[in-house]
C-alpha positions in Angstrom: 24.7 -5.7 14.0 22.7 -8.3 10.4 20.4 -6.1 8.3 17.7 -8.3 9.2 18.4 -6.9 13.0 19.1 -2.6 11.7 16.0 -1.6 11.6 16.5 1.3 9.1 16.0 -3.2 7.3 13.0 -3.1 9.4 10.9 -0.6 8.4 12.2 0.0 4.8 10.6 -3.7 3.3 6.8 -2.3 5.3 7.4 0.3 3.7 8.0 -1.8 0.4 5.3 -4.1 1.1 2.7 -1.6 1.8 3.8 0.8 -1.3 3.5 -3.2 -3.5 -0.1 -3.1 -1.9 -0.7 0.4 -3.3 0.2 -0.9 -6.7 -2.1 -3.9 -7.0 -4.4 -2.0 -5.5 -4.0 0.4 -8.1 -4.6 -2.5 -11.4 -7.2 -3.2 -9.8 -9.0 -0.6 -9.6 -7.8 0.5 -13.0 -9.3 -3.0 -13.8 -13.0 -2.3 -12.4 -16.1 -0.7 -13.2 -16.9 2.5 -11.9 -19.6 2.7 -9.9 -20.3 -1.0 -8.6 -19.0 -1.9 -5.0 -15.8 -3.6 -6.0 -14.7 -0.2 -7.3 -16.1 2.0 -4.9 -13.5 -0.8 -2.1 -11.0 -0.7 -4.0 -11.0 2.8 -4.1 -11.4 3.2 -0.1 -8.6 1.0 -0.2 -6.2 2.7 -2.1 -6.6 5.9 0.6 -6.1 3.8 3.2 -2.7 2.1 1.9 -1.3 5.0 0.9 -2.5 7.7 3.7 -0.6 4.9 5.2 2.1 4.4 4.1 2.5 8.3 3.8 2.1 7.4 8.1 5.2 4.9 7.9 7.5 7.9 6.2 7.0 10.6 8.3 
């Protein structure tokens, strides 16, 4: 079985993609003015993505 077919590497890549998304969203969140629609949206997106990562690693 090649690494591209190994389920470990497939899941690892999916989790890494989610972590990258959390980091990108967090950086945007830090720059967003508080109490704006963008801030609220980014906060929800961060929470959702973190929950997704948590689900993926369990």
